[in-house]
C-alpha positions, 0 to 999 in steps of 0.5 A: 694235097695230092696223092699219086696212088702206087698200089693195093694189095692184089688179093682185095676182095673189094673192102679195105685193103693195104694201099700206098700212095706217093704224096705230091707235094713231100714225096712221102710214102701215105701207106693205108694197112691193117692195124698191127694186132695186139702181140706185135705192137707190144713187141714194138712198143717195148723193144730199143730198135735205137740205142738211148731212143726210148721206147713206146709208140707214140700216141700218134703214131700207129704201126700197120701191117703191109702183107709179104705179097705187095713188096713190089709195090711199095718198092715202085711208091719207094722209086717213085718217092724217091724220083720226085725228091729228086725232081724238088732238089734239082729245079 
């Protein structure tokens, strides 16, 4: 697995902080961030966001909070992932 670093929260104080990577082989976005608090997890897990789709957060998934001021970094990661996926599809 090869990760391409895209960006880190510029407001970090040098400790663990929200970070975004693109996984080279799959072009998946990889996020490190603060795990959502209980109230947000309850909201996400108890709402049927898509008709017919089960509610709840599966044990293997997490709700991650990424700060709004990182939107440009997330957008850059999305663009990088999309370009990488397109290049793989062309070959």
